MARSE-941149 format. One record per residue: z, y, x of N, C-alpha, C in turn; residue number from 1; residue in one letter. Coordinates in steps of 0.02 Angstrom, whole numbers, plus 32768, in hexadecimal, padded with zeros to 4 digits. Example, Ala and Ser with C-alpha at 12.3 -4.5 7.8 and 13.67 -1.06 7.14 Angstrom:
<nodes>
<node n_zz="8186" n_yy="7EE4" n_xx="8294" ca_zz="8186" ca_yy="7F1F" ca_xx="8267" c_zz="8186" c_yy="7F5B" c_xx="8294" num="1" residu="A"/>
<node n_zz="8162" n_yy="7F90" n_xx="8282" ca_zz="8165" ca_yy="7FCB" ca_xx="82AC" c_zz="818A" c_yy="8002" c_xx="8285" num="2" residu="S"/>
</nodes>
This chain:
<nodes>
<node n_zz="7910" n_yy="8362" n_xx="85AF" ca_zz="794D" ca_yy="833D" ca_xx="85C0" c_zz="7989" c_yy="835B" c_xx="859B" num="1" residu="X"/>
<node n_zz="798C" n_yy="839D" n_xx="8597" ca_zz="79C3" ca_yy="83BE" ca_xx="8574" c_zz="79C1" c_yy="83AC" c_xx="852A" num="2" residu="X"/>
<node n_zz="7986" n_yy="83AA" n_xx="850D" ca_zz="797E" ca_yy="8399" ca_xx="84C7" c_zz="7998" c_yy="8352" c_xx="84B9" num="3" residu="X"/>
<node n_zz="7985" n_yy="8323" n_xx="84E4" ca_zz="799B" ca_yy="82DE" ca_xx="84DA" c_zz="79E7" c_yy="82D8" c_xx="84E4" num="4" residu="X"/>
<node n_zz="7A02" n_yy="82FE" n_xx="8512" ca_zz="7A4B" ca_yy="82FE" ca_xx="851C" c_zz="7A6E" c_yy="8318" c_xx="84DE" num="5" residu="X"/>
<node n_zz="7A52" n_yy="834E" n_xx="84C2" ca_zz="7A6F" ca_yy="836B" ca_xx="8485" c_zz="7A6C" c_yy="833B" c_xx="844A" num="6" residu="X"/>
<node n_zz="7A33" n_yy="8319" n_xx="8443" ca_zz="7A2C" ca_yy="82E8" ca_xx="840D" c_zz="7A5C" c_yy="82AD" c_xx="8416" num="7" residu="X"/>
<node n_zz="7A63" n_yy="8297" n_xx="8454" ca_zz="7A92" ca_yy="8260" ca_xx="8463" c_zz="7ADA" c_yy="8274" c_xx="8453" num="8" residu="X"/>
<node n_zz="7AED" n_yy="82B1" n_xx="8465" ca_zz="7B31" ca_yy="82C9" ca_xx="8457" c_zz="7B3C" c_yy="82CF" c_xx="840C" num="9" residu="X"/>
<node n_zz="7B0A" n_yy="82E7" n_xx="83E8" ca_zz="7B10" ca_yy="82ED" ca_xx="839F" c_zz="7B19" c_yy="82A8" c_xx="837F" num="10" residu="X"/>
<node n_zz="7AF1" n_yy="8278" n_xx="8396" ca_zz="7AF8" ca_yy="8233" ca_xx="837C" c_zz="7B3D" c_yy="8216" c_xx="838A" num="11" residu="X"/>
<node n_zz="7B56" n_yy="8222" n_xx="83C6" ca_zz="7B99" ca_yy="8209" ca_xx="83D8" c_zz="7BCE" c_yy="8229" c_xx="83AB" num="12" residu="X"/>
<node n_zz="7BCB" n_yy="826A" n_xx="83A1" ca_zz="7BFE" ca_yy="828C" ca_xx="8378" c_zz="7BFC" c_yy="8273" c_xx="8330" num="13" residu="X"/>
<node n_zz="7BC0" n_yy="826A" n_xx="8315" ca_zz="7BBB" ca_yy="8250" ca_xx="82D0" c_zz="7BD7" c_yy="8209" c_xx="82CA" num="14" residu="X"/>
<node n_zz="7BC6" n_yy="81DF" n_xx="82FB" ca_zz="7BDF" ca_yy="819A" ca_xx="82FA" c_zz="7C2B" c_yy="8198" c_xx="8301" num="15" residu="X"/>
<node n_zz="7C46" n_yy="81C3" n_xx="832B" ca_zz="7C8F" ca_yy="81C6" ca_xx="8335" c_zz="7CB2" c_yy="81DE" c_xx="82F5" num="16" residu="X"/>
<node n_zz="7C96" n_yy="820F" n_xx="82D4" ca_zz="7CB4" ca_yy="8228" ca_xx="8295" c_zz="7CB2" c_yy="81F2" c_xx="825F" num="17" residu="X"/>
<node n_zz="7C7A" n_yy="81CE" n_xx="825B" ca_zz="7C74" ca_yy="8199" ca_xx="822A" c_zz="7CA5" c_yy="8160" c_xx="8239" num="18" residu="X"/>
<node n_zz="7CAE" n_yy="8151" n_xx="8278" ca_zz="7CDE" ca_yy="811D" ca_xx="828C" c_zz="7D25" c_yy="8130" c_xx="8278" num="19" residu="X"/>
<node n_zz="7D37" n_yy="816F" n_xx="827F" ca_zz="7D7A" ca_yy="8186" ca_xx="826B" c_zz="7D82" c_yy="8181" c_xx="821F" num="20" residu="X"/>
<node n_zz="7D4E" n_yy="8192" n_xx="81FA" ca_zz="7D52" ca_yy="818D" ca_xx="81B1" c_zz="7D5B" c_yy="8144" c_xx="819B" num="21" residu="X"/>
<node n_zz="7D36" n_yy="8117" n_xx="81B9" ca_zz="7D3C" ca_yy="80D0" ca_xx="81A8" c_zz="7D82" c_yy="80B7" c_xx="81B8" num="22" residu="X"/>
<node n_zz="7D9E" n_yy="80CD" n_xx="81EF" ca_zz="7DE2" ca_yy="80B8" ca_xx="8202" c_zz="7E15" c_yy="80D1" c_xx="81CE" num="23" residu="X"/>
<node n_zz="7E0D" n_yy="810F" n_xx="81B7" ca_zz="7E3A" ca_yy="812A" ca_xx="8184" c_zz="7E35" c_yy="8104" c_xx="8142" num="24" residu="X"/>
<node n_zz="7DF9" n_yy="80F3" n_xx="812E" ca_zz="7DF0" ca_yy="80CC" ca_xx="80F1" c_zz="7E10" c_yy="8087" c_xx="80F8" num="25" residu="X"/>
<node n_zz="7E07" n_yy="8068" n_xx="8131" ca_zz="7E25" ca_yy="8026" ca_xx="813D" c_zz="7E71" c_yy="802A" c_xx="813B" num="26" residu="X"/>
<node n_zz="7E8E" n_yy="805D" n_xx="815A" ca_zz="7ED6" ca_yy="8066" ca_xx="8158" c_zz="7EEF" c_yy="8073" c_xx="8112" num="27" residu="X"/>
<node n_zz="7ECA" n_yy="8099" n_xx="80EB" ca_zz="7EDE" ca_yy="80A7" ca_xx="80A6" c_zz="7EDF" c_yy="8067" c_xx="807D" num="28" residu="X"/>
<node n_zz="7EAB" n_yy="803E" n_xx="8084" ca_zz="7EA9" ca_yy="7FFE" ca_xx="805F" c_zz="7EE1" c_yy="7FD0" c_xx="8076" num="29" residu="X"/>
<node n_zz="7EEE" n_yy="7FCF" n_xx="80B8" ca_zz="7F23" ca_yy="7FA4" ca_xx="80D2" c_zz="7F67" c_yy="7FBB" c_xx="80B6" num="30" residu="X"/>
<node n_zz="7F71" n_yy="7FFD" n_xx="80B1" ca_zz="7FB0" ca_yy="8017" ca_xx="8095" c_zz="7FB8" c_yy="8001" c_xx="804C" num="31" residu="X"/>
<node n_zz="7F81" n_yy="8001" n_xx="8026" ca_zz="7F84" ca_yy="7FEB" ca_xx="7FE0" c_zz="7F94" c_yy="7FA0" c_xx="7FDD" num="32" residu="X"/>
<node n_zz="7F75" n_yy="7F78" n_xx="8008" ca_zz="7F83" ca_yy="7F30" ca_xx="8009" c_zz="7FCC" c_yy="7F24" c_xx="801C" num="33" residu="X"/>
<node n_zz="7FE7" n_yy="7F4B" n_xx="804A" ca_zz="802D" ca_yy="7F44" ca_xx="805C" c_zz="805A" c_yy="7F55" c_xx="8022" num="34" residu="X"/>
<node n_zz="8049" n_yy="7F8A" n_xx="7FFD" ca_zz="8071" ca_yy="7F9D" ca_xx="7FC2" c_zz="8070" c_yy="7F65" c_xx="7F8E" num="35" residu="X"/>
<node n_zz="8036" n_yy="7F46" n_xx="7F83" ca_zz="8032" ca_yy="7F0F" ca_xx="7F54" c_zz="8059" c_yy="7ED2" c_xx="7F6C" num="36" residu="X"/>
<node n_zz="8058" n_yy="7EC6" n_xx="7FAE" ca_zz="8081" ca_yy="7E8F" ca_xx="7FCA" c_zz="80CB" c_yy="7E9D" c_xx="7FBF" num="37" residu="X"/>
<node n_zz="80DF" n_yy="7EDB" n_xx="7FC3" ca_zz="8124" ca_yy="7EED" ca_xx="7FB5" c_zz="8139" c_yy="7EDE" c_xx="7F6E" num="38" residu="X"/>
<node n_zz="810B" n_yy="7EE9" n_xx="7F3F" ca_zz="8119" ca_yy="7ED8" ca_xx="7EF9" c_zz="8122" c_yy="7E8D" c_xx="7EF2" num="39" residu="X"/>
<node n_zz="80F6" n_yy="7E66" n_xx="7F10" ca_zz="80FB" ca_yy="7E1D" ca_xx="7F0B" c_zz="813B" c_yy="7E04" c_xx="7F2B" num="40" residu="X"/>
<node n_zz="814D" n_yy="7E1F" n_xx="7F65" ca_zz="818C" ca_yy="7E0C" ca_xx="7F87" c_zz="81C7" c_yy="7E1C" c_xx="7F59" num="41" residu="X"/>
<node n_zz="81C6" n_yy="7E56" n_xx="7F3A" ca_zz="81FD" ca_yy="7E6A" ca_xx="7F0E" c_zz="8202" c_yy="7E3C" c_xx="7ED1" num="42" residu="X"/>
<node n_zz="81C9" n_yy="7E2A" n_xx="7EB3" ca_zz="81CA" ca_yy="7DFC" ca_xx="7E7A" c_zz="81EA" c_yy="7DB9" c_xx="7E8D" num="43" residu="X"/>
<node n_zz="81D8" n_yy="7D9F" n_xx="7EC6" ca_zz="81F5" ca_yy="7D5F" ca_xx="7EDC" c_zz="8240" c_yy="7D65" c_xx="7EE8" num="44" residu="X"/>
<node n_zz="8256" n_yy="7D9C" n_xx="7F05" ca_zz="829D" ca_yy="7DA3" ca_xx="7F14" c_zz="82C6" c_yy="7DB5" c_xx="7ED6" num="45" residu="X"/>
<node n_zz="82A8" n_yy="7DD6" n_xx="7EA6" ca_zz="82CC" ca_yy="7DE5" ca_xx="7E68" c_zz="82DC" c_yy="7DA5" c_xx="7E41" num="46" residu="X"/>
<node n_zz="82B3" n_yy="7D72" n_xx="7E47" ca_zz="82C1" ca_yy="7D33" ca_xx="7E26" c_zz="8301" c_yy="7D14" c_xx="7E40" num="47" residu="X"/>
<node n_zz="830F" n_yy="7D1D" n_xx="7E81" ca_zz="834A" ca_yy="7D01" ca_xx="7EA1" c_zz="8385" c_yy="7D31" c_xx="7E9D" num="48" residu="X"/>
<node n_zz="8377" n_yy="7D72" n_xx="7EA3" ca_zz="83AC" ca_yy="7DA4" ca_xx="7EA6" c_zz="839A" c_yy="7DDE" c_xx="7E76" num="49" residu="X"/>
<node n_zz="83AC" n_yy="7DD9" n_xx="7E36" ca_zz="839B" ca_yy="7E0D" ca_xx="7E06" c_zz="83BB" c_yy="7E51" c_xx="7E14" num="50" residu="X"/>
<node n_zz="83EC" n_yy="7E54" n_xx="7E41" ca_zz="840B" ca_yy="7E94" ca_xx="7E51" c_zz="83EA" c_yy="7EB7" c_xx="7E8C" num="51" residu="X"/>
<node n_zz="83B1" n_yy="7E9D" n_xx="7EA4" ca_zz="838D" ca_yy="7EBD" ca_xx="7EDB" c_zz="8378" c_yy="7F03" c_xx="7EC7" num="52" residu="X"/>
<node n_zz="8383" n_yy="7F34" n_xx="7EF3" ca_zz="8371" ca_yy="7F79" ca_xx="7EE3" c_zz="8343" c_yy="7F99" c_xx="7F16" num="53" residu="X"/>
<node n_zz="833C" n_yy="7F79" n_xx="7F51" ca_zz="830E" ca_yy="7F94" ca_xx="7F83" c_zz="82FF" c_yy="7F5F" c_xx="7FB8" num="54" residu="X"/>
<node n_zz="82CB" n_yy="7F6B" n_xx="7FDD" ca_zz="82B8" ca_yy="7F3F" ca_xx="8013" c_zz="8284" c_yy="7F5F" c_xx="803E" num="55" residu="X"/>
<node n_zz="8279" n_yy="7F43" n_xx="8079" ca_zz="8243" ca_yy="7F5B" ca_xx="80A4" c_zz="822C" c_yy="7F22" c_xx="80D0" num="56" residu="X"/>
<node n_zz="81ED" n_yy="7F24" n_xx="80E1" ca_zz="81CE" ca_yy="7EF1" ca_xx="810A" c_zz="81A4" c_yy="7F12" c_xx="8140" num="57" residu="X"/>
<node n_zz="819E" n_yy="7EF1" n_xx="8178" ca_zz="8172" ca_yy="7F09" ca_xx="81AE" c_zz="813F" c_yy="7ED3" c_xx="81BD" num="58" residu="X"/>
<node n_zz="8101" n_yy="7EE8" n_xx="81C6" ca_zz="80CA" ca_yy="7EBC" ca_xx="81D7" c_zz="80A6" c_yy="7EDB" c_xx="8213" num="59" residu="X"/>
<node n_zz="807B" n_yy="7EB4" n_xx="8232" ca_zz="8054" ca_yy="7ECF" ca_xx="826A" c_zz="8026" c_yy="7F07" c_xx="8252" num="60" residu="X"/>
<node n_zz="8011" n_yy="7F05" n_xx="8213" ca_zz="7FE4" ca_yy="7F37" ca_xx="81F8" c_zz="8008" c_yy="7F75" c_xx="81DE" num="61" residu="X"/>
<node n_zz="804A" n_yy="7F72" n_xx="81D7" ca_zz="806F" ca_yy="7FAB" ca_xx="81BD" c_zz="80B1" c_yy="7F96" c_xx="81A0" num="62" residu="X"/>
<node n_zz="80CB" n_yy="7FBF" n_xx="8173" ca_zz="810B" ca_yy="7FB1" ca_xx="8155" c_zz="8109" c_yy="7FC3" c_xx="810B" num="63" residu="X"/>
<node n_zz="813A" n_yy="7FA9" n_xx="80E6" ca_zz="813E" ca_yy="7FB7" ca_xx="809E" c_zz="8188" c_yy="7FBF" c_xx="808B" num="64" residu="X"/>
<node n_zz="8194" n_yy="7FEE" n_xx="805E" ca_zz="81D7" ca_yy="7FFA" ca_xx="8044" c_zz="81D5" c_yy="7FF4" c_xx="7FF8" num="65" residu="X"/>
<node n_zz="8207" n_yy="7FD1" n_xx="7FDC" ca_zz="8209" ca_yy="7FC6" ca_xx="7F94" c_zz="824A" c_yy="7FE1" c_xx="7F77" num="66" residu="X"/>
<node n_zz="8245" n_yy="7FFD" n_xx="7F3B" ca_zz="827F" ca_yy="8014" ca_xx="7F15" c_zz="827B" c_yy="7FF4" c_xx="7ED1" num="67" residu="X"/>
<node n_zz="82B4" n_yy="7FDA" n_xx="7EB8" ca_zz="82B6" ca_yy="7FB7" ca_xx="7E78" c_zz="82E8" c_yy="7FDA" c_xx="7E4B" num="68" residu="X"/>
<node n_zz="82D3" n_yy="7FE9" n_xx="7E0D" ca_zz="82FF" ca_yy="8008" ca_xx="7DDB" c_zz="82FB" c_yy="7FDF" c_xx="7D9B" num="69" residu="X"/>
<node n_zz="8333" n_yy="7FDD" n_xx="7D77" ca_zz="8331" ca_yy="7FBF" ca_xx="7D34" c_zz="830B" c_yy="7FEC" c_xx="7D06" num="70" residu="X"/>
<node n_zz="82E3" n_yy="7FCE" n_xx="7CDA" ca_zz="82B9" ca_yy="7FF6" ca_xx="7CAD" c_zz="82B0" c_yy="7FD1" c_xx="7C6B" num="71" residu="X"/>
<node n_zz="82D7" n_yy="7FE3" n_xx="7C39" ca_zz="82CE" ca_yy="7FC8" ca_xx="7BF6" c_zz="82CD" c_yy="7F7D" c_xx="7BF2" num="72" residu="X"/>
<node n_zz="82FC" n_yy="7F5B" n_xx="7C10" ca_zz="82FE" ca_yy="7F12" ca_xx="7C0E" c_zz="82D3" c_yy="7EF1" c_xx="7C44" num="73" residu="X"/>
<node n_zz="82AF" n_yy="7F19" n_xx="7C6B" ca_zz="8286" ca_yy="7EFF" ca_xx="7CA1" c_zz="8296" c_yy="7F24" c_xx="7CE1" num="74" residu="X"/>
<node n_zz="8265" n_yy="7F28" n_xx="7D0C" ca_zz="826D" ca_yy="7F49" ca_xx="7D4C" c_zz="8233" c_yy="7F78" c_xx="7D5A" num="75" residu="X"/>
<node n_zz="8242" n_yy="7FB2" n_xx="7D77" ca_zz="820F" ca_yy="7FDE" ca_xx="7D91" c_zz="8211" c_yy="7FD6" c_xx="7DDD" num="76" residu="X"/>
<node n_zz="81D9" n_yy="7FC1" n_xx="7DFA" ca_zz="81D5" ca_yy="7FB6" ca_xx="7E42" c_zz="81A4" c_yy="7FE8" c_xx="7E5F" num="77" residu="X"/>
<node n_zz="81BC" n_yy="800E" n_xx="7E90" ca_zz="8192" ca_yy="803D" ca_xx="7EB4" c_zz="818B" c_yy="8022" c_xx="7EFB" num="78" residu="X"/>
<node n_zz="814D" n_yy="8019" n_xx="7F11" ca_zz="813F" ca_yy="7FFD" ca_xx="7F52" c_zz="8112" c_yy="802E" c_xx="7F78" num="79" residu="X"/>
<node n_zz="8127" n_yy="803F" n_xx="7FB5" ca_zz="8102" ca_yy="806F" ca_xx="7FDE" c_zz="80EB" c_yy="804D" c_xx="801F" num="80" residu="X"/>
<node n_zz="80AA" n_yy="8047" n_xx="8028" ca_zz="808E" ca_yy="8028" ca_xx="8063" c_zz="8077" c_yy="805B" c_xx="8095" num="81" residu="X"/>
<node n_zz="8084" n_yy="804E" n_xx="80D5" ca_zz="8072" ca_yy="807B" ca_xx="810C" c_zz="8047" c_yy="8054" c_xx="813E" num="82" residu="X"/>
<node n_zz="800D" n_yy="806E" n_xx="814E" ca_zz="7FE2" ca_yy="8050" ca_xx="8181" c_zz="7FC2" c_yy="8089" c_xx="81A9" num="83" residu="X"/>
<node n_zz="7FD3" n_yy="808F" n_xx="81E8" ca_zz="7FBC" ca_yy="80C8" ca_xx="820F" c_zz="7FD6" c_yy="8108" c_xx="81EF" num="84" residu="X"/>
<node n_zz="7FAA" n_yy="8137" n_xx="81E2" ca_zz="7FBE" ca_yy="8176" ca_xx="81C1" c_zz="7FB9" c_yy="8172" c_xx="8175" num="85" residu="X"/>
<node n_zz="7F9E" n_yy="813B" n_xx="815B" ca_zz="7F93" ca_yy="8133" ca_xx="8113" c_zz="7FD3" c_yy="811C" c_xx="80F0" num="86" residu="X"/>
<node n_zz="7FDF" n_yy="8139" n_xx="80B5" ca_zz="8017" ca_yy="8126" ca_xx="808B" c_zz="7FFD" c_yy="811D" c_xx="8044" num="87" residu="X"/>
<node n_zz="800B" n_yy="80E4" n_xx="8025" ca_zz="7FF8" ca_yy="80D8" ca_xx="7FE0" c_zz="8036" c_yy="80BF" c_xx="7FBB" num="88" residu="X"/>
<node n_zz="8040" n_yy="80D8" n_xx="7F7E" ca_zz="807B" ca_yy="80C7" ca_xx="7F57" c_zz="8066" c_yy="80B0" c_xx="7F12" num="89" residu="X"/>
<node n_zz="8082" n_yy="8077" n_xx="7EFC" ca_zz="8074" ca_yy="805F" ca_xx="7EB9" c_zz="80B5" c_yy="8052" c_xx="7E94" num="90" residu="X"/>
<node n_zz="80AF" n_yy="8056" n_xx="7E52" ca_zz="80E9" ca_yy="8049" ca_xx="7E26" c_zz="80D5" c_yy="8016" c_xx="7DF2" num="91" residu="X"/>
<node n_zz="80FF" n_yy="7FE4" n_xx="7DEA" ca_zz="80F4" ca_yy="7FB2" ca_xx="7DB5" c_zz="8133" c_yy="7FAD" c_xx="7D8C" num="92" residu="X"/>
<node n_zz="812B" n_yy="7FA6" n_xx="7D4B" ca_zz="8163" ca_yy="7F96" ca_xx="7D1F" c_zz="8159" c_yy="7F4E" c_xx="7D0A" num="93" residu="X"/>
<node n_zz="818C" n_yy="7F26" n_xx="7D19" ca_zz="8188" ca_yy="7EDD" ca_xx="7D10" c_zz="81BD" c_yy="7EC5" c_xx="7CE0" num="94" residu="X"/>
<node n_zz="81AD" n_yy="7E92" n_xx="7CBA" ca_zz="81DC" ca_yy="7E72" ca_xx="7C8D" c_zz="81DA" c_yy="7E27" c_xx="7C9B" num="95" residu="X"/>
<node n_zz="8214" n_yy="7E08" n_xx="7C9E" ca_zz="8218" ca_yy="7DC0" ca_xx="7CA9" c_zz="8218" c_yy="7D9E" c_xx="7C65" num="96" residu="X"/>
<node n_zz="81E7" n_yy="7D72" n_xx="7C5A" ca_zz="81E1" ca_yy="7D4F" ca_xx="7C1A" c_zz="81D8" c_yy="7D05" c_xx="7C29" num="97" residu="X"/>
<node n_zz="820A" n_yy="7CDD" n_xx="7C17" ca_zz="8208" ca_yy="7C94" ca_xx="7C21" c_zz="81FA" c_yy="7C81" c_xx="7C6A" num="98" residu="X"/>
<node n_zz="8218" n_yy="7CA5" n_xx="7C98" ca_zz="8211" ca_yy="7C96" ca_xx="7CDF" c_zz="81D2" c_yy="7CB0" c_xx="7CFF" num="99" residu="X"/>
<node n_zz="81A9" n_yy="7CD6" n_xx="7CD9" ca_zz="816B" ca_yy="7CF2" ca_xx="7CF4" c_zz="816C" c_yy="7D3E" c_xx="7CED" num="100" residu="X"/>
<node n_zz="8150" n_yy="7D5F" n_xx="7D1E" ca_zz="814D" ca_yy="7DA8" ca_xx="7D1C" c_zz="8113" c_yy="7DBF" c_xx="7CF0" num="101" residu="X"/>
<node n_zz="8123" n_yy="7DEE" n_xx="7CC4" ca_zz="80F0" ca_yy="7E0D" ca_xx="7C99" c_zz="80EA" c_yy="7E56" c_xx="7CAE" num="102" residu="X"/>
<node n_zz="80AE" n_yy="7E6A" n_xx="7CBE" ca_zz="80A1" ca_yy="7EAE" ca_xx="7CD5" c_zz="809C" c_yy="7EDC" c_xx="7C98" num="103" residu="X"/>
<node n_zz="80C8" n_yy="7F0D" n_xx="7C94" ca_zz="80C8" ca_yy="7F3D" ca_xx="7C5D" c_zz="80A0" c_yy="7F7B" c_xx="7C6E" num="104" residu="X"/>
<node n_zz="80A2" n_yy="7F8E" n_xx="7CAE" ca_zz="8080" ca_yy="7FCB" ca_xx="7CC3" c_zz="8071" c_yy="7FC7" c_xx="7D0E" num="105" residu="X"/>
<node n_zz="8038" n_yy="7FE3" n_xx="7D22" ca_zz="8025" ca_yy="7FE6" ca_xx="7D68" c_zz="8005" c_yy="802B" c_xx="7D73" num="106" residu="X"/>
<node n_zz="801C" n_yy="804E" n_xx="7DA7" ca_zz="7FFA" ca_yy="808C" ca_xx="7DB8" c_zz="8004" c_yy="809C" c_xx="7E02" num="107" residu="X"/>
<node n_zz="7FD2" n_yy="80BD" n_xx="7E1E" ca_zz="7FD9" ca_yy="80D5" ca_xx="7E62" c_zz="7FF6" c_yy="811B" c_xx="7E5E" num="108" residu="X"/>
<node n_zz="8028" n_yy="8128" n_xx="7E87" ca_zz="8049" ca_yy="8169" ca_xx="7E88" c_zz="802C" c_yy="8193" c_xx="7EC0" num="109" residu="X"/>
<node n_zz="801D" n_yy="81D1" n_xx="7EB1" ca_zz="8002" ca_yy="8200" ca_xx="7EE3" c_zz="8033" c_yy="8239" c_xx="7EEC" num="110" residu="X"/>
<node n_zz="803F" n_yy="824A" n_xx="7F29" ca_zz="806E" ca_yy="8281" ca_xx="7F38" c_zz="804B" c_yy="82C3" c_xx="7F39" num="111" residu="X"/>
</nodes>
């Protein structure tokens, strides 16, 4: 009986640890998706307001903060997505060409 109790407890602990890891991965991906949504939001708003320099959005899944800087005739947009404890940050350098955004550079920033 003690052996079976020990095996049951071991199985529970392993399953619980795996569940926490899956949750962290899901939050990390959600934070990246939020950061990408921030870039898209910024691109849409820059078409209307070229002097936009920052913004933030809140969603049920998390929040995102954007910073916009002028960069060589285009814009450098840094978007930071937060979901749970996960934080993901991306940077894009964008150029407006004939009313369409051209991606010059994309990178994920790590602290």
